[in-house]
C-alpha positions as CSV (number, residue, x, y, z in Angstrom):
1,M,4.5,-26.8,4.8
2,N,5.9,-23.3,4.0
3,A,9.6,-22.7,5.5
4,F,8.6,-19.2,6.6
5,E,8.8,-19.0,10.3
6,E,7.1,-15.9,12.5
7,Q,9.1,-13.7,14.4
8,E,8.9,-14.9,18.1
9,Y,7.4,-12.1,20.7
10,T,8.3,-12.8,24.3
11,K,7.8,-9.1,26.1
12,K,5.1,-8.7,28.6
13,L,2.7,-6.0,28.1
14,D,4.2,-3.5,25.6
15,L,3.3,-0.1,26.2
16,Q,5.1,1.5,23.5
17,L,3.6,-1.0,21.0
18,W,0.2,0.3,22.2
19,K,1.3,3.9,22.2
20,K,2.1,3.5,18.3
21,L,-1.4,1.9,17.9
22,L,-3.1,4.8,19.5
23,Q,-1.6,6.9,17.1
24,Y,-4.2,5.9,14.6
25,T,-7.0,7.4,17.0
26,K,-5.5,10.9,16.5
27,P,-8.0,11.7,13.5
28,Y,-10.9,10.6,15.9
29,K,-9.6,12.6,18.9
30,K,-13.2,14.1,19.1
31,Y,-14.9,11.1,19.4
32,M,-12.4,9.4,21.9
33,M,-12.7,12.8,24.3
34,I,-16.6,12.6,23.7
35,L,-16.5,9.0,24.7
36,G,-14.1,9.4,27.7
37,F,-16.1,12.4,29.0
38,V,-19.4,10.1,28.5
39,M,-17.8,7.1,30.3
40,I,-16.9,9.4,33.4
41,I,-20.5,10.7,33.7
42,V,-21.6,6.8,33.3
43,G,-19.1,6.1,36.1
44,G,-19.8,8.7,38.1
45,I,-23.7,8.1,38.3
46,D,-23.1,4.3,38.8
47,A,-21.3,5.5,42.1
48,I,-24.1,7.8,43.0
49,F,-27.0,5.2,42.9
50,P,-25.8,3.5,46.1
51,L,-25.6,7.0,47.9
52,M,-29.0,7.2,46.8
53,T,-30.0,4.0,48.3
54,K,-28.4,5.4,51.6
55,M,-30.4,8.5,51.4
56,A,-33.8,6.4,50.9
57,I,-33.2,4.2,53.9
58,D,-31.9,7.1,56.5
59,Q,-34.7,9.5,55.1
60,F,-37.6,7.5,54.4
61,V,-37.3,3.9,55.6
62,V,-35.6,4.4,59.2
63,P,-37.7,7.2,60.1
64,K,-40.8,5.4,58.5
65,T,-41.9,9.0,56.5
66,V,-42.6,9.7,52.8
67,E,-42.1,13.7,53.3
68,G,-39.7,14.4,50.4
69,L,-40.5,11.2,48.4
70,P,-41.8,12.7,45.5
71,L,-38.6,15.4,45.0
72,F,-36.3,12.1,45.8
73,G,-38.1,10.3,42.9
74,I,-37.4,13.0,40.4
75,K,-34.0,13.2,41.2
76,Y,-33.6,9.2,40.8
77,A,-35.5,9.3,37.5
78,L,-33.3,12.5,36.4
79,L,-30.0,10.1,37.1
80,V,-31.6,7.2,35.1
81,L,-32.3,9.0,32.1
82,I,-29.1,10.8,31.8
83,Q,-27.6,7.4,32.3
84,C,-29.5,6.0,29.4
85,I,-28.8,9.1,27.2
86,S,-25.0,8.5,28.0
87,I,-24.8,4.8,27.3
88,G,-26.7,5.3,24.1
89,I,-23.9,8.2,23.1
90,F,-21.2,5.7,24.1
91,I,-22.3,3.0,22.1
92,L,-22.9,5.2,18.7
93,M,-19.2,6.7,19.5
94,A,-17.4,3.5,20.3
95,G,-19.2,1.8,17.3
96,K,-17.9,4.6,15.1
97,V,-14.5,4.4,16.3
98,E,-14.1,0.8,15.8
99,T,-15.2,1.0,12.4
100,K,-13.2,4.1,11.1
101,L,-10.1,2.4,13.0
102,C,-10.4,-0.9,11.4
103,Y,-10.7,0.7,7.7
104,D,-7.8,3.2,8.8
105,I,-5.4,0.3,9.9
106,R,-6.4,-2.0,7.1
107,E,-5.7,0.6,4.5
108,R,-2.5,1.6,6.0
109,G,-1.6,-2.3,6.0
110,F,-2.8,-2.6,2.2
111,R,-0.8,0.5,1.2
112,R,2.3,-1.1,3.0
113,L,1.9,-4.5,1.1
114,Q,1.6,-2.4,-2.2
115,E,5.1,-0.7,-1.4
116,L,7.2,-3.7,-0.5
117,S,9.4,-5.6,-2.8
118,F,9.2,-8.7,-4.5
119,S,11.6,-10.1,-2.0
120,Y,8.7,-10.0,0.7
121,Y,6.2,-12.1,-1.3
122,D,8.9,-14.5,-2.0
123,T,9.5,-15.5,1.5
124,T,5.9,-14.5,3.3
125,P,2.9,-16.8,2.8
126,I,-0.2,-15.4,1.7
127,G,-2.4,-16.9,4.7
128,W,0.2,-14.9,7.2
129,M,-0.5,-11.8,5.2
130,M,-4.5,-12.7,5.0
131,A,-4.8,-13.4,8.7
132,R,-3.1,-10.2,9.6
133,M,-5.3,-7.9,7.2
134,T,-8.6,-9.5,8.5
135,S,-8.9,-11.2,11.8
136,D,-5.9,-9.7,13.7
137,I,-6.8,-5.9,12.6
138,Q,-10.7,-6.5,13.5
139,R,-9.3,-7.5,16.8
140,L,-7.1,-4.5,17.3
141,A,-9.9,-2.2,16.3
142,D,-12.3,-4.0,19.0
143,S,-9.5,-3.7,21.7
144,I,-9.0,-0.2,21.1
145,A,-12.3,1.3,20.5
146,W,-14.1,-0.9,23.4
147,G,-11.3,-1.6,25.5
148,L,-10.4,1.8,26.5
149,V,-13.8,3.1,27.0
150,D,-14.0,0.3,29.4
151,L,-10.7,1.3,31.1
152,V,-11.8,4.9,31.5
153,W,-15.4,3.6,33.0
154,G,-13.6,1.1,35.4
155,F,-11.3,3.3,36.6
156,T,-13.5,6.3,37.1
157,M,-16.3,4.1,39.0
158,M,-13.5,2.6,41.0
159,G,-12.0,5.9,42.2
160,A,-15.5,7.5,42.7
161,V,-16.4,4.4,44.7
162,A,-13.3,4.3,47.0
163,G,-13.6,8.0,47.4
164,V,-17.5,7.9,48.7
165,M,-16.3,4.7,50.8
166,L,-13.5,6.6,52.5
167,F,-15.8,9.5,52.9
168,L,-18.4,7.4,54.5
169,N,-16.2,5.4,56.9
170,W,-12.6,5.3,56.2
171,K,-11.8,2.5,58.3
172,L,-14.5,0.1,56.9
173,A,-13.4,1.2,53.6
174,L,-9.6,0.5,54.3
175,I,-10.9,-3.2,55.6
176,V,-12.7,-3.8,52.4
177,L,-10.0,-2.4,50.2
178,S,-7.3,-4.9,51.8
179,V,-7.9,-7.5,49.3
180,I,-6.5,-5.4,46.5
181,P,-2.5,-6.2,46.8
182,V,-3.5,-10.0,46.7
183,L,-5.7,-9.2,43.7
184,V,-2.6,-7.2,42.0
185,V,-0.3,-10.2,42.4
186,I,-2.7,-12.6,41.0
187,S,-3.6,-10.4,38.0
188,V,0.2,-10.2,37.1
189,F,0.6,-14.0,37.1
190,F,-2.3,-14.6,34.8
191,Q,-2.1,-12.2,32.5
192,N,1.5,-13.4,31.5
193,K,0.2,-16.7,31.3
194,I,-2.8,-15.6,29.2
195,L,-0.5,-13.5,26.7
196,Q,1.9,-16.6,25.9
197,A,-1.0,-18.7,25.0
198,S,-2.7,-15.9,22.8
199,R,0.7,-15.6,20.7
200,K,0.7,-19.2,20.1
201,V,-3.2,-18.7,18.8
202,R,-2.4,-16.1,16.7
203,K,0.3,-17.7,15.4
204,T,-1.4,-21.0,14.5
205,N,-4.2,-19.1,13.2
206,S,-1.9,-17.6,10.5
207,R,-0.7,-21.2,9.6
208,I,-4.3,-22.2,9.1
209,T,-4.9,-19.2,6.9
210,G,-2.2,-20.3,4.9
211,A,-3.3,-24.2,4.7
212,F,-6.8,-22.9,3.8
213,N,-5.2,-20.6,1.1
214,E,-3.2,-23.6,0.0
215,G,-5.8,-25.9,0.0
216,I,-8.4,-23.8,-1.9
217,M,-5.5,-22.9,-4.6
218,G,-4.4,-26.6,-4.8
219,A,-7.5,-28.0,-5.0
220,K,-7.3,-29.7,-8.5
221,T,-3.7,-31.0,-7.7
222,T,-4.8,-32.4,-4.6
223,K,-7.7,-34.2,-6.2
224,T,-5.5,-35.4,-9.1
225,L,-2.9,-37.0,-6.6
226,V,-5.5,-38.3,-4.3
227,L,-4.3,-36.2,-1.4
228,E,-7.4,-35.5,0.3
229,E,-6.4,-37.7,3.6
230,S,-2.9,-36.6,3.6
231,N,-4.1,-32.9,3.4
232,L,-6.7,-33.6,6.0
233,E,-4.3,-34.9,8.5
234,E,-1.7,-32.2,8.4
235,F,-4.8,-29.7,8.9
236,K,-6.2,-31.7,11.6
237,G,-2.8,-31.3,13.4
238,L,-2.7,-27.3,13.0
239,T,-6.0,-26.9,14.6
240,T,-5.4,-29.6,17.5
241,K,-2.5,-27.2,17.9
242,M,-4.7,-24.3,17.8
243,Y,-7.3,-26.1,20.0
244,H,-4.8,-26.8,22.8
245,S,-3.5,-23.2,22.7
246,S,-7.1,-21.8,22.9
247,V,-8.4,-24.1,25.6
248,K,-5.3,-22.6,27.7
249,V,-6.2,-19.0,27.1
250,A,-9.9,-20.4,28.2
251,I,-8.6,-22.3,31.5
252,F,-6.5,-19.4,32.6
253,S,-9.2,-16.7,31.6
254,S,-11.7,-19.1,33.3
255,I,-9.6,-19.6,36.5
256,Y,-8.5,-15.8,36.9
257,L,-12.2,-14.1,36.6
258,P,-13.8,-16.5,39.4
259,I,-10.9,-15.6,41.7
260,V,-11.5,-12.0,41.2
261,M,-15.1,-12.7,42.1
262,T,-14.2,-14.7,45.2
263,L,-12.1,-11.8,46.4
264,G,-15.1,-9.3,45.5
265,S,-17.3,-11.6,47.7
266,V,-14.6,-11.6,50.1
267,G,-14.6,-7.8,50.1
268,T,-18.5,-7.8,50.6
269,A,-18.2,-10.1,53.5
270,L,-15.7,-8.1,55.3
271,A,-18.1,-5.1,54.7
272,I,-21.0,-7.1,56.3
273,S,-18.9,-8.6,59.2
274,F,-17.4,-5.1,60.3
275,G,-20.3,-3.2,59.4
276,G,-22.7,-5.1,60.9
277,K,-20.5,-4.9,64.3
278,G,-20.5,-1.1,63.7
279,I,-24.4,-1.1,63.6
280,M,-24.5,-3.0,66.9
281,L,-22.1,-0.6,68.4
282,Q,-24.2,2.1,66.8
283,T,-20.9,3.5,64.9
284,I,-22.6,3.6,61.6
285,G,-26.3,3.7,60.2
286,Y,-28.1,1.3,58.2
287,G,-28.3,3.3,55.5
288,T,-24.3,3.5,55.5
289,L,-23.9,-0.6,55.6
290,V,-26.3,-1.0,52.6
291,A,-24.3,1.4,50.7
292,F,-21.1,-0.2,51.7
293,I,-22.6,-3.5,50.7
294,S,-23.5,-2.3,47.2
295,Y,-20.1,-0.5,47.1
296,T,-18.2,-3.6,47.4
297,V,-20.1,-5.4,44.7
298,Q,-19.7,-2.2,42.5
299,F,-16.2,-1.7,43.4
300,F,-15.1,-5.5,42.1
301,E,-17.7,-5.4,38.9
302,P,-15.3,-2.9,37.3
303,I,-12.1,-4.9,38.7
304,R,-13.8,-8.1,36.8
305,E,-14.2,-5.8,33.7
306,L,-10.8,-4.4,33.9
307,A,-9.4,-8.2,34.7
308,R,-11.3,-9.1,31.3
309,I,-9.9,-6.2,29.4
310,F,-6.5,-6.8,30.3
311,A,-6.8,-10.4,29.2
312,E,-8.2,-8.9,25.8
313,F,-5.4,-6.5,25.6
314,Q,-3.0,-9.3,26.3
315,S,-4.5,-11.5,23.3
316,A,-4.9,-8.3,21.1
317,Q,-1.0,-7.7,21.7
318,A,-0.2,-11.0,20.1
319,S,-2.5,-9.5,16.8
320,A,-1.0,-6.1,17.6
321,E,2.8,-7.5,17.3
322,R,2.2,-9.0,14.0
323,V,0.0,-6.2,12.4
324,L,2.6,-3.5,13.3
325,S,5.4,-5.6,12.2
326,M,3.9,-6.2,8.6
327,I,3.3,-2.2,8.6
328,E,6.9,-1.3,9.7
329,T,8.5,-3.7,7.2
330,Q,10.7,-1.5,5.1
331,P,10.6,-2.4,1.2
332,D,14.1,-4.0,0.5
333,I,14.3,-1.3,-2.5
334,Q,13.4,2.3,-1.9
335,D,14.0,5.4,-3.6
336,E,16.5,8.3,-2.1
337,E,14.8,11.1,-0.6
338,E,16.3,13.3,-3.1
339,I,14.6,10.8,-5.7
340,L,11.3,11.3,-4.2
341,K,11.3,15.1,-4.1
342,I,11.7,15.1,-8.0
343,Y,9.9,12.1,-9.2
344,G,7.5,11.6,-6.5
345,D,6.3,8.0,-5.2
346,I,4.0,5.6,-6.1
347,F,1.2,7.0,-4.8
348,E,1.8,10.5,-5.6
349,P,3.8,10.4,-8.8
350,K,5.4,13.5,-10.1
351,K,4.9,12.8,-13.9
352,E,5.7,16.1,-15.2
353,N,9.1,15.5,-13.9
354,W,9.6,12.2,-15.6
355,P,12.3,12.0,-18.3
356,N,11.2,10.4,-21.7
357,M,12.5,6.7,-21.8
358,K,14.5,5.5,-24.9
359,G,14.9,1.6,-23.9
360,D,19.2,1.6,-23.7
361,I,19.8,-0.8,-20.7
362,S,23.3,-1.7,-19.7
363,F,24.7,-4.1,-16.9
364,E,28.0,-3.1,-15.8
365,N,29.8,-5.8,-13.7
366,V,26.5,-6.6,-11.8
367,S,26.7,-9.1,-9.1
368,F,23.4,-10.5,-7.6
369,S,22.4,-13.1,-5.1
370,Y,19.1,-13.8,-3.4
371,K,18.9,-13.7,0.5
372,E,20.9,-16.3,2.1
373,G,21.5,-17.6,-1.6
374,E,24.2,-18.6,-3.6
375,K,25.2,-16.3,-6.1
376,V,23.5,-15.9,-9.4
377,L,25.2,-13.4,-11.3
378,E,29.0,-12.2,-10.8
379,N,30.5,-9.4,-12.6
380,F,27.9,-9.8,-15.4
381,N,28.0,-7.3,-18.6
382,L,25.7,-6.9,-21.2
383,D,24.4,-3.9,-23.3
384,I,21.0,-3.8,-24.7
385,K,19.7,-1.0,-27.4
386,A,16.8,0.6,-27.5
387,G,14.2,-1.2,-29.6
388,E,16.4,-4.3,-29.9
389,K,14.4,-7.6,-29.3
390,V,16.6,-9.7,-27.1
391,A,15.9,-13.2,-26.0
392,F,17.4,-15.4,-23.0
393,V,18.0,-19.1,-23.2
394,G,19.5,-21.7,-20.7
395,E,18.6,-24.2,-18.4
396,T,16.7,-24.0,-15.1
397,G,19.0,-21.9,-12.8
398,S,20.9,-19.9,-15.6
399,G,19.9,-16.7,-14.5
400,K,17.1,-15.9,-17.0
401,S,14.6,-14.3,-14.9
402,T,17.2,-12.9,-12.5
403,I,18.5,-10.9,-15.3
404,I,14.9,-9.4,-16.3
405,N,14.1,-9.0,-12.7
406,L,17.0,-6.9,-12.1
407,A,16.5,-5.2,-15.4
408,C,12.9,-4.4,-14.2
409,R,14.1,-3.2,-10.7
410,F,12.2,-5.7,-8.8
411,Y,15.4,-6.4,-7.3
412,Q,18.8,-4.6,-7.3
413,P,22.0,-5.5,-7.9
414,N,24.2,-6.2,-4.7
415,A,27.3,-4.9,-6.6
416,G,27.6,-3.2,-9.8
417,R,25.4,-1.0,-11.8
418,I,22.1,-1.0,-14.2
419,L,22.1,1.9,-16.6
420,V,18.9,2.7,-18.5
421,D,19.1,5.4,-21.0
422,G,22.6,5.8,-19.8
423,V,22.0,6.7,-16.0
424,D,22.1,4.3,-13.2
425,Y,18.4,3.5,-12.7
426,R,18.8,4.1,-8.6
427,E,19.3,8.0,-9.8
428,R,15.3,7.5,-11.3
429,S,12.2,6.4,-9.8
430,Q,11.1,2.9,-9.4
431,L,7.7,3.8,-10.5
432,W,9.2,5.7,-13.6
433,L,10.8,2.5,-14.9
434,Q,8.1,0.1,-14.0
435,A,5.4,2.5,-15.7
436,N,7.4,2.0,-19.1
437,L,7.2,-1.8,-18.8
438,G,4.9,-4.2,-20.3
439,Y,5.1,-7.5,-18.4
440,V,3.4,-10.8,-19.9
441,L,3.7,-13.8,-17.5
442,Q,3.8,-17.5,-18.1
443,T,0.7,-18.1,-16.0
444,P,-1.4,-14.6,-16.6
445,H,-3.4,-13.3,-13.7
446,L,-6.9,-11.7,-14.3
447,F,-8.8,-10.2,-11.7
448,S,-12.5,-10.6,-11.0
449,G,-14.6,-8.1,-13.4
450,T,-15.1,-7.9,-17.2
451,L,-13.2,-8.3,-19.9
452,M,-13.1,-4.5,-20.6
453,E,-12.4,-4.1,-17.3
454,N,-9.1,-6.5,-17.2
455,I,-7.8,-4.7,-20.3
456,R,-8.0,-1.5,-19.0
457,Y,-6.0,-2.4,-15.8
458,G,-2.9,-1.5,-18.3
459,A,-4.0,2.1,-18.5
460,L,-7.0,3.0,-16.3
461,E,-7.7,6.4,-18.5
462,A,-8.2,4.4,-21.5
463,T,-11.2,4.8,-23.6
464,D,-13.4,1.8,-24.5
465,Q,-12.1,2.2,-28.3
466,E,-8.6,2.3,-26.9
467,V,-9.1,-0.9,-25.4
468,I,-10.7,-2.5,-28.4
469,E,-7.8,-1.4,-30.7
470,A,-5.5,-3.1,-28.0
471,A,-7.5,-6.4,-28.2
472,K,-7.5,-6.1,-31.9
473,L,-3.9,-5.9,-31.9
474,V,-3.2,-9.0,-30.1
475,N,-5.8,-10.9,-31.9
476,A,-8.3,-11.2,-28.8
477,H,-11.1,-9.2,-30.5
478,S,-12.6,-12.1,-32.4
479,F,-12.9,-14.6,-29.6
480,I,-14.3,-11.6,-27.2
481,M,-16.7,-10.9,-30.0
482,K,-18.4,-14.1,-29.7
483,M,-19.1,-14.3,-26.1
484,E,-22.4,-13.6,-25.0
485,K,-22.0,-10.0,-23.3
486,Q,-18.5,-9.4,-25.4
487,Y,-16.5,-7.0,-23.8
488,H,-18.6,-6.7,-20.9
489,S,-18.7,-10.6,-20.3
490,E,-17.3,-11.7,-16.5
491,V,-14.1,-13.5,-16.5
492,G,-14.7,-15.2,-13.2
493,E,-12.3,-15.3,-10.2
494,G,-8.8,-15.4,-11.8
495,G,-10.2,-15.7,-15.4
496,S,-11.6,-19.1,-14.6
497,R,-14.4,-18.6,-17.3
498,L,-11.5,-18.3,-20.1
499,S,-9.2,-20.7,-21.6
500,M,-5.4,-20.3,-20.6
501,G,-4.8,-19.2,-24.2
502,E,-7.5,-16.5,-24.0
503,K,-6.3,-15.2,-20.6
504,Q,-2.8,-15.1,-22.3
505,L,-4.5,-13.1,-25.0
506,I,-6.2,-10.8,-22.6
507,S,-2.9,-10.3,-20.3
508,F,-0.8,-9.2,-23.6
509,A,-3.9,-6.7,-24.7
510,R,-3.5,-5.3,-21.1
511,A,0.3,-4.8,-21.4
512,I,0.3,-3.2,-24.7
513,L,-2.5,-0.6,-23.5
514,A,-0.2,0.8,-21.3
515,S,2.2,1.5,-24.5
516,P,5.5,0.4,-22.5
517,K,8.9,1.3,-23.5
518,I,10.3,-2.3,-22.6
519,F,8.2,-5.2,-23.1
520,V,9.1,-8.3,-21.3
521,L,7.6,-11.9,-22.3
522,D,8.2,-14.6,-19.6
523,E,7.5,-17.8,-21.0
524,A,4.2,-16.4,-22.3
525,T,3.6,-18.9,-25.0
526,S,4.6,-22.0,-23.1
527,S,1.1,-22.8,-21.7
528,I,-1.0,-22.5,-24.7
529,D,-1.9,-24.4,-27.8
530,T,-0.1,-24.4,-31.0
531,E,-2.8,-22.1,-32.7
532,T,-3.1,-19.7,-30.2
533,E,0.7,-19.2,-30.2
534,K,0.8,-18.4,-33.6
535,M,-1.7,-15.7,-32.9
536,I,0.4,-14.3,-30.3
537,Q,3.5,-14.8,-32.3
538,Q,1.8,-12.7,-35.1
539,A,1.0,-10.1,-32.2
540,I,4.6,-9.9,-30.8
541,D,6.0,-9.2,-34.3
542,K,3.6,-6.1,-34.6
543,V,3.6,-4.8,-31.0
544,L,7.4,-5.2,-30.2
545,E,8.4,-3.2,-32.6
546,G,10.3,-0.2,-31.8
547,R,10.3,-1.5,-28.1
548,T,13.2,-2.9,-26.0
549,S,12.3,-6.5,-25.6
550,F,13.1,-9.4,-23.3
551,I,11.9,-12.8,-24.1
552,I,12.4,-15.9,-21.9
553,A,11.3,-19.1,-23.8
554,H,11.9,-22.8,-23.6
555,R,9.9,-23.3,-26.9
556,L,12.6,-21.8,-29.4
557,S,10.4,-21.5,-32.0
558,T,9.1,-18.4,-30.6
559,I,12.4,-16.6,-30.7
560,R,13.8,-17.2,-34.1
561,S,12.9,-13.5,-35.1
562,A,15.0,-12.5,-32.0
563,D,17.6,-9.7,-33.1
564,R,19.9,-11.4,-30.6
565,I,19.6,-14.6,-28.6
566,I,21.5,-14.8,-25.4
567,V,22.7,-18.0,-24.2
568,L,23.2,-18.4,-20.6
569,K,24.8,-21.0,-18.3
570,K,25.3,-20.8,-14.5
571,G,24.8,-16.7,-14.8
572,E,27.4,-16.6,-17.7
573,I,27.2,-15.7,-21.4
574,V,27.9,-18.6,-23.4
575,E,26.8,-18.1,-26.8
576,E,25.1,-14.9,-28.3
577,G,24.1,-14.2,-31.8
578,N,20.8,-14.4,-33.9
579,H,18.9,-17.6,-34.8
580,E,20.8,-18.2,-37.7
581,E,24.5,-17.4,-36.6
582,L,24.2,-19.4,-33.5
583,L,22.8,-22.5,-35.6
584,N,25.8,-21.9,-37.8
585,K,28.1,-22.3,-34.7
586,G,26.7,-25.5,-33.9
587,G,27.6,-25.0,-30.4
588,Y,25.0,-25.0,-27.2
589,Y,22.1,-23.5,-29.1
590,Y,22.4,-25.8,-31.8
591,R,22.2,-28.6,-29.5
592,L,19.1,-27.4,-27.8
593,Y,17.4,-26.4,-31.0
594,T,17.8,-29.6,-32.8
595,N,17.0,-31.8,-29.3
596,Q,13.9,-29.9,-29.4
597,F,13.0,-30.4,-33.2
598,K,14.6,-33.4,-34.0
599,D,11.2,-35.1,-34.6
600,S,10.3,-32.6,-37.3
């Protein structure tokens, strides 16, 4: 299992948290105001209906007359019509708010995920992020759109009902409302229990989503290692844990709501008991008693709804805490405010202010360690000239990938400086540097879509002809033309319809299309066959001409043409030179090379 541990949340209902979430409703202020107004009308009319019943009893039933009944019927029908229209408007508006909120929060979350640094993805499981972006955000939108509406209706109705009861008979009203303090105490107790259990449910849900992701992505490995039973047991453990937490929420809710209903029944019993005595003593009328009975039922109906809403808010708070923790996470690498003003950010770049890049890169006394890890580099120095092709060689953990990640500003030095064209790259925009990068990974990632679309990701404004030229440059054109729909052939999810070599060629063409000043090949030929390696090697020799290039390779045959080979050991340069010079030295590189090719 992933070592990632979620932040624990132990606060009670957090009003500041909900205040932040309500900021997302600002663009829909008009909808929310209409909703609030409509729900006040709905709550007010609900409170009027028992009064209409009282009037019917006092004016028609008790006197045994029908005089004025047609007019009364018209008034009643008009109230019903207004109520029907109001409920229709409320459903339409709340549905719109829910959909738009869901879109906005997801858009903000996705935007933040694109802004975050590599370190965030190093430590955060995909399943955690997926749970935030899907089920958690949906729950929040539901709670805000429908929950707030129900709150307005509930409080309006309770206020109106309490006001009418006090107006009709304040003594009887106080007797009926005497159960509310008991209800408040019980509510506080149960809401805390529901919140704690809900947090456990959301936390376990994240882990289950992560397990789904790992199970699907690692299906082939699971089958080849015959780990199905072991994975199933592990997954059962997670689902059992979520089951127990979910049952706790259900139990607390199922106990809480009947208690509210029971207290409502107690209120009704009090109304019947004391109201009945009042009729016998002729201190209240039949219509008033019937209205009170209706009002006690109506008064506790919104309380039951409010109890349900608060229970949902408690559960949704667990989602809100996690969604906002993701949205409010700050990138480890951020440009200064002055830099953003000049060069723009990743969503609004000011390309007109970007300087042209030559490609000189210098490491000056650079020290670096990953979070909570030992130092990888200490006082590291290296100068790379524009257009130079530099290869890095060394055992696993020697610092090869770290040097390139620092050069690309995926991470920043803990100490020292990295200069690009003689200027500390922190004085330039991240996007400026990374827009000048071409990066080809050991395991290339293709997106669902066509070959044409995947290559065009390198430069979205490129024409079809430019895409084809890039494919020709890396020797991918020939295999593309043999496919059924040629450049419009679908690659499948993650490029599943292509071989590893074909995916690598497409990835290479994509990087070339961007016309980068700095090119990175990270084990780009280690997972492909010899024939495809030759094709890529020919392409490398063509496209790296005049570009600053970083090459990481275990297969040393691919770096013989490098201008300079840097041999690393534990973050330090132990040898450097071109292929011939290093072989003549007979040192570490010579031993690596001869061991790799001793058979031939």
